[in-house]
VEXDOPA-364236 format. One record per residue (C-alpha): x negated, y, z; residue number from 0; residue in one letter; chain. Coordinates in steps of 0.05 Angstrom, whole numbers, plus 5000, padded with zeros to 4 digits. Example, Ala and Ser with C-alpha at 12.3 -4.5 7.8 and 13.67 -1.06 7.14 Angstrom:
<palos>
<palo><c1>4754</c1><c2>4910</c2><c3>5156</c3><resi>0</resi><resn>a</resn><chain>A</chain></palo>
<palo><c1>4727</c1><c2>4979</c2><c3>5143</c3><resi>1</resi><resn>s</resn><chain>A</chain></palo>
</palos>
This chain:
<palos>
<palo><c1>0418</c1><c2>2775</c2><c3>6185</c3><resi>0</resi><resn>m</resn><chain>A</chain></palo>
<palo><c1>0473</c1><c2>2821</c2><c3>6152</c3><resi>1</resi><resn>v</resn><chain>A</chain></palo>
<palo><c1>0457</c1><c2>2893</c2><c3>6130</c3><resi>2</resi><resn>k</resn><chain>A</chain></palo>
<palo><c1>0510</c1><c2>2945</c2><c3>6139</c3><resi>3</resi><resn>m</resn><chain>A</chain></palo>
<palo><c1>0504</c1><c2>3008</c2><c3>6093</c3><resi>4</resi><resn>e</resn><chain>A</chain></palo>
<palo><c1>0542</c1><c2>3064</c2><c3>6115</c3><resi>5</resi><resn>n</resn><chain>A</chain></palo>
<palo><c1>0536</c1><c2>3105</c2><c3>6041</c3><resi>6</resi><resn>d</resn><chain>A</chain></palo>
<palo><c1>0579</c1><c2>3162</c2><c3>6048</c3><resi>7</resi><resn>q</resn><chain>A</chain></palo>
<palo><c1>0578</c1><c2>3212</c2><c3>5996</c3><resi>8</resi><resn>k</resn><chain>A</chain></palo>
<palo><c1>0592</c1><c2>3280</c2><c3>6011</c3><resi>9</resi><resn>d</resn><chain>A</chain></palo>
<palo><c1>0599</c1><c2>3304</c2><c3>5944</c3><resi>10</resi><resn>l</resn><chain>A</chain></palo>
<palo><c1>0629</c1><c2>3264</c2><c3>5883</c3><resi>11</resi><resn>e</resn><chain>A</chain></palo>
<palo><c1>0658</c1><c2>3277</c2><c3>5810</c3><resi>12</resi><resn>v</resn><chain>A</chain></palo>
<palo><c1>0732</c1><c2>3249</c2><c3>5810</c3><resi>13</resi><resn>i</resn><chain>A</chain></palo>
<palo><c1>0748</c1><c2>3247</c2><c3>5738</c3><resi>14</resi><resn>n</resn><chain>A</chain></palo>
<palo><c1>0704</c1><c2>3237</c2><c3>5683</c3><resi>15</resi><resn>t</resn><chain>A</chain></palo>
<palo><c1>0749</c1><c2>3247</c2><c3>5624</c3><resi>16</resi><resn>i</resn><chain>A</chain></palo>
<palo><c1>0769</c1><c2>3316</c2><c3>5611</c3><resi>17</resi><resn>v</resn><chain>A</chain></palo>
<palo><c1>0820</c1><c2>3345</c2><c3>5560</c3><resi>18</resi><resn>h</resn><chain>A</chain></palo>
<palo><c1>0796</c1><c2>3398</c2><c3>5516</c3><resi>19</resi><resn>g</resn><chain>A</chain></palo>
<palo><c1>0865</c1><c2>3431</c2><c3>5521</c3><resi>20</resi><resn>g</resn><chain>A</chain></palo>
<palo><c1>0860</c1><c2>3437</c2><c3>5592</c3><resi>21</resi><resn>n</resn><chain>A</chain></palo>
<palo><c1>0785</c1><c2>3431</c2><c3>5618</c3><resi>22</resi><resn>p</resn><chain>A</chain></palo>
<palo><c1>0796</c1><c2>3408</c2><c3>5693</c3><resi>23</resi><resn>m</resn><chain>A</chain></palo>
<palo><c1>0753</c1><c2>3377</c2><c3>5735</c3><resi>24</resi><resn>l</resn><chain>A</chain></palo>
<palo><c1>0763</c1><c2>3352</c2><c3>5803</c3><resi>25</resi><resn>s</resn><chain>A</chain></palo>
<palo><c1>0708</c1><c2>3347</c2><c3>5854</c3><resi>26</resi><resn>i</resn><chain>A</chain></palo>
<palo><c1>0710</c1><c2>3321</c2><c3>5921</c3><resi>27</resi><resn>w</resn><chain>A</chain></palo>
<palo><c1>0664</c1><c2>3353</c2><c3>5972</c3><resi>28</resi><resn>s</resn><chain>A</chain></palo>
<palo><c1>0662</c1><c2>3333</c2><c3>6042</c3><resi>29</resi><resn>q</resn><chain>A</chain></palo>
<palo><c1>0646</c1><c2>3399</c2><c3>6068</c3><resi>30</resi><resn>n</resn><chain>A</chain></palo>
<palo><c1>0653</c1><c2>3480</c2><c3>6046</c3><resi>31</resi><resn>d</resn><chain>A</chain></palo>
<palo><c1>0595</c1><c2>3498</c2><c3>6013</c3><resi>32</resi><resn>q</resn><chain>A</chain></palo>
<palo><c1>0571</c1><c2>3539</c2><c3>5947</c3><resi>33</resi><resn>q</resn><chain>A</chain></palo>
<palo><c1>0551</c1><c2>3496</c2><c3>5876</c3><resi>34</resi><resn>t</resn><chain>A</chain></palo>
<palo><c1>0513</c1><c2>3506</c2><c3>5815</c3><resi>35</resi><resn>d</resn><chain>A</chain></palo>
<palo><c1>0558</c1><c2>3471</c2><c3>5767</c3><resi>36</resi><resn>l</resn><chain>A</chain></palo>
<palo><c1>0529</c1><c2>3463</c2><c3>5693</c3><resi>37</resi><resn>q</resn><chain>A</chain></palo>
<palo><c1>0549</c1><c2>3423</c2><c3>5629</c3><resi>38</resi><resn>l</resn><chain>A</chain></palo>
<palo><c1>0499</c1><c2>3401</c2><c3>5580</c3><resi>39</resi><resn>v</resn><chain>A</chain></palo>
<palo><c1>0511</c1><c2>3367</c2><c3>5513</c3><resi>40</resi><resn>d</resn><chain>A</chain></palo>
<palo><c1>0477</c1><c2>3306</c2><c3>5496</c3><resi>41</resi><resn>m</resn><chain>A</chain></palo>
<palo><c1>0431</c1><c2>3338</c2><c3>5452</c3><resi>42</resi><resn>s</resn><chain>A</chain></palo>
<palo><c1>0413</c1><c2>3384</c2><c3>5518</c3><resi>43</resi><resn>g</resn><chain>A</chain></palo>
<palo><c1>0442</c1><c2>3444</c2><c3>5491</c3><resi>44</resi><resn>r</resn><chain>A</chain></palo>
<palo><c1>0465</c1><c2>3486</c2><c3>5553</c3><resi>45</resi><resn>l</resn><chain>A</chain></palo>
<palo><c1>0543</c1><c2>3499</c2><c3>5546</c3><resi>46</resi><resn>m</resn><chain>A</chain></palo>
<palo><c1>0568</c1><c2>3524</c2><c3>5613</c3><resi>47</resi><resn>i</resn><chain>A</chain></palo>
<palo><c1>0528</c1><c2>3549</c2><c3>5672</c3><resi>48</resi><resn>s</resn><chain>A</chain></palo>
<palo><c1>0565</c1><c2>3572</c2><c3>5739</c3><resi>49</resi><resn>t</resn><chain>A</chain></palo>
<palo><c1>0563</c1><c2>3582</c2><c3>5811</c3><resi>50</resi><resn>k</resn><chain>A</chain></palo>
<palo><c1>0627</c1><c2>3571</c2><c3>5851</c3><resi>51</resi><resn>t</resn><chain>A</chain></palo>
<palo><c1>0642</c1><c2>3557</c2><c3>5923</c3><resi>52</resi><resn>n</resn><chain>A</chain></palo>
<palo><c1>0668</c1><c2>3483</c2><c3>5939</c3><resi>53</resi><resn>l</resn><chain>A</chain></palo>
<palo><c1>0723</c1><c2>3475</c2><c3>5996</c3><resi>54</resi><resn>n</resn><chain>A</chain></palo>
<palo><c1>0729</c1><c2>3411</c2><c3>6038</c3><resi>55</resi><resn>s</resn><chain>A</chain></palo>
<palo><c1>0767</c1><c2>3363</c2><c3>5999</c3><resi>56</resi><resn>g</resn><chain>A</chain></palo>
<palo><c1>0793</c1><c2>3361</c2><c3>5931</c3><resi>57</resi><resn>v</resn><chain>A</chain></palo>
<palo><c1>0772</c1><c2>3419</c2><c3>5882</c3><resi>58</resi><resn>n</resn><chain>A</chain></palo>
<palo><c1>0795</c1><c2>3425</c2><c3>5810</c3><resi>59</resi><resn>n</resn><chain>A</chain></palo>
<palo><c1>0756</c1><c2>3471</c2><c3>5769</c3><resi>60</resi><resn>i</resn><chain>A</chain></palo>
<palo><c1>0771</c1><c2>3504</c2><c3>5708</c3><resi>61</resi><resn>y</resn><chain>A</chain></palo>
<palo><c1>0722</c1><c2>3498</c2><c3>5654</c3><resi>62</resi><resn>l</resn><chain>A</chain></palo>
<palo><c1>0736</c1><c2>3557</c2><c3>5607</c3><resi>63</resi><resn>s</resn><chain>A</chain></palo>
<palo><c1>0715</c1><c2>3563</c2><c3>5532</c3><resi>64</resi><resn>g</resn><chain>A</chain></palo>
<palo><c1>0715</c1><c2>3487</c2><c3>5522</c3><resi>65</resi><resn>m</resn><chain>A</chain></palo>
<palo><c1>0776</c1><c2>3482</c2><c3>5473</c3><resi>66</resi><resn>n</resn><chain>A</chain></palo>
<palo><c1>0733</c1><c2>3467</c2><c3>5411</c3><resi>67</resi><resn>s</resn><chain>A</chain></palo>
<palo><c1>0683</c1><c2>3422</c2><c3>5453</c3><resi>68</resi><resn>t</resn><chain>A</chain></palo>
<palo><c1>0695</c1><c2>3343</c2><c3>5439</c3><resi>69</resi><resn>k</resn><chain>A</chain></palo>
<palo><c1>0640</c1><c2>3277</c2><c3>5462</c3><resi>70</resi><resn>g</resn><chain>A</chain></palo>
<palo><c1>0598</c1><c2>3261</c2><c3>5514</c3><resi>71</resi><resn>y</resn><chain>A</chain></palo>
<palo><c1>0569</c1><c2>3314</c2><c3>5567</c3><resi>72</resi><resn>c</resn><chain>A</chain></palo>
<palo><c1>0528</c1><c2>3308</c2><c3>5620</c3><resi>73</resi><resn>v</resn><chain>A</chain></palo>
<palo><c1>0555</c1><c2>3349</c2><c3>5689</c3><resi>74</resi><resn>l</resn><chain>A</chain></palo>
<palo><c1>0503</c1><c2>3379</c2><c3>5736</c3><resi>75</resi><resn>i</resn><chain>A</chain></palo>
<palo><c1>0525</c1><c2>3396</c2><c3>5807</c3><resi>76</resi><resn>v</resn><chain>A</chain></palo>
<palo><c1>0477</c1><c2>3419</c2><c3>5850</c3><resi>77</resi><resn>r</resn><chain>A</chain></palo>
<palo><c1>0488</c1><c2>3440</c2><c3>5922</c3><resi>78</resi><resn>t</resn><chain>A</chain></palo>
<palo><c1>0440</c1><c2>3459</c2><c3>5982</c3><resi>79</resi><resn>k</resn><chain>A</chain></palo>
<palo><c1>0435</c1><c2>3383</c2><c3>6003</c3><resi>80</resi><resn>n</resn><chain>A</chain></palo>
<palo><c1>0456</c1><c2>3344</c2><c3>5941</c3><resi>81</resi><resn>n</resn><chain>A</chain></palo>
<palo><c1>0449</c1><c2>3335</c2><c3>5865</c3><resi>82</resi><resn>n</resn><chain>A</chain></palo>
<palo><c1>0499</c1><c2>3298</c2><c3>5831</c3><resi>83</resi><resn>v</resn><chain>A</chain></palo>
<palo><c1>0491</c1><c2>3281</c2><c3>5753</c3><resi>84</resi><resn>n</resn><chain>A</chain></palo>
<palo><c1>0555</c1><c2>3253</c2><c3>5720</c3><resi>85</resi><resn>k</resn><chain>A</chain></palo>
<palo><c1>0566</c1><c2>3237</c2><c3>5647</c3><resi>86</resi><resn>q</resn><chain>A</chain></palo>
<palo><c1>0638</c1><c2>3261</c2><c3>5618</c3><resi>87</resi><resn>i</resn><chain>A</chain></palo>
<palo><c1>0681</c1><c2>3257</c2><c3>5570</c3><resi>88</resi><resn>l</resn><chain>A</chain></palo>
<palo><c1>0717</c1><c2>3315</c2><c3>5535</c3><resi>89</resi><resn>i</resn><chain>A</chain></palo>
<palo><c1>0774</c1><c2>3295</c2><c3>5490</c3><resi>90</resi><resn>q</resn><chain>A</chain></palo>
</palos>
């Protein structure tokens, strides 16, 4: 017996390395949807919290106020149907 999985994701963070001088995130979405984005540092401090609309396809989101931040953070993307937590590196 062969098990075939159709593991389609409807939301995916494309880039996990973000440059502090140009903090741009790329997120792919299967549908147009509203999302809550949060960026938390490794000590749990909330750095960014914003609501944005994602269009179907690739979305580029500018993270303002990240010029002086460096290191690992956790990006939390919440939509009506999905939650994605992704570790990202800000250089």
